[in-house]
C-alpha positions as CSV (number, residue, x, y, z in Angstrom):
1,M,9.7,-2.8,16.6
2,A,7.4,-0.7,14.4
3,E,3.7,-0.9,15.0
4,P,1.7,-2.9,12.3
5,K,0.1,-0.6,9.7
6,G,-2.9,-1.0,7.5
7,A,-2.5,-1.7,3.8
8,V,-3.4,1.8,2.8
9,E,-0.9,3.3,5.2
10,V,1.9,1.0,3.8
11,V,1.1,2.0,0.2
12,V,0.9,5.7,0.9
13,D,4.1,5.5,3.0
14,L,6.0,3.8,0.1
15,M,4.6,6.2,-2.4
16,E,5.8,9.1,-0.4
17,K,9.3,7.6,0.2
18,N,9.7,6.7,-3.4
19,G,8.2,9.9,-5.0
20,Y,5.2,8.2,-6.6
21,T,2.0,10.1,-7.3
22,P,-1.3,8.4,-8.0
23,A,-0.8,9.3,-11.7
24,V,2.6,7.8,-11.9
25,L,1.6,4.6,-10.0
26,G,-1.6,4.3,-12.0
27,K,0.3,4.5,-15.3
28,R,2.8,1.9,-14.0
29,I,0.0,-0.6,-13.3
30,G,-2.4,0.3,-16.1
31,V,-5.2,2.0,-14.2
32,K,-6.4,5.6,-14.0
33,N,-5.0,7.8,-11.4
34,T,-8.5,8.2,-10.1
35,A,-8.6,4.5,-9.3
36,I,-5.4,4.9,-7.2
37,W,-6.8,8.0,-5.5
38,D,-10.1,6.2,-4.7
39,R,-8.4,3.2,-3.2
40,L,-6.1,5.3,-1.0
41,Y,-7.9,8.6,-0.2
42,N,-11.6,8.1,-0.8
43,S,-13.6,10.0,1.7
44,E,-15.9,7.1,2.4
45,K,-12.9,5.0,3.5
46,K,-11.8,7.8,5.8
47,K,-15.3,8.0,7.3
48,R,-15.2,4.3,8.0
49,N,-11.6,4.6,9.2
50,S,-10.7,1.8,6.8
51,T,-7.1,0.9,6.2
52,D,-7.8,-2.2,4.1
53,L,-7.3,-3.0,0.4
54,K,-8.1,-6.1,-1.5
55,V,-5.0,-8.2,-1.6
56,S,-5.0,-8.2,-5.4
57,N,-5.0,-4.3,-5.4
58,L,-2.3,-4.2,-2.7
59,A,-0.2,-6.6,-4.7
60,A,-0.6,-4.7,-7.9
61,M,0.2,-1.4,-6.4
62,L,3.3,-2.7,-4.6
63,R,4.5,-4.4,-7.8
64,G,4.1,-1.0,-9.5
65,M,6.7,0.3,-7.1
66,D,8.9,-2.8,-7.3
67,Y,7.8,-4.3,-4.0
68,K,6.0,-7.6,-3.3
69,V,3.7,-9.2,-0.7
70,I,5.1,-12.1,1.2
71,A,4.0,-14.3,4.1
72,V,6.6,-15.2,6.8
73,P,6.4,-17.0,10.1
74,H,4.8,-14.8,12.8
75,D,8.0,-14.7,15.0
76,K,10.3,-13.4,12.2
77,K,11.8,-10.1,13.1
78,L,11.3,-7.2,10.6
79,S,14.3,-5.8,8.8
80,A,14.7,-2.2,7.8
81,G,12.3,-1.2,5.1
82,E,9.8,-4.0,5.9
83,Y,6.2,-3.6,7.0
84,E,3.9,-5.7,9.1
85,L,0.2,-5.3,8.1
86,K,-2.4,-5.2,10.8
């Protein structure tokens, strides 16, 4: 079973797997690419070792890549391509 990941790690991983840049994702969700960059790569976040995003930002960024946030029972096994957030 894969280790749980932070929200930022999940979004970055999906962007890389699906070929999205901050500019492309920003355009798809109606925000500037700098907003995407700040949410994911901001040096202050790296300093604090933060992997969190507001749920609303996470949901918007995932929708922009045709994914969604769901809640499932804790004991449900992950399928291929699914992520567990820490």
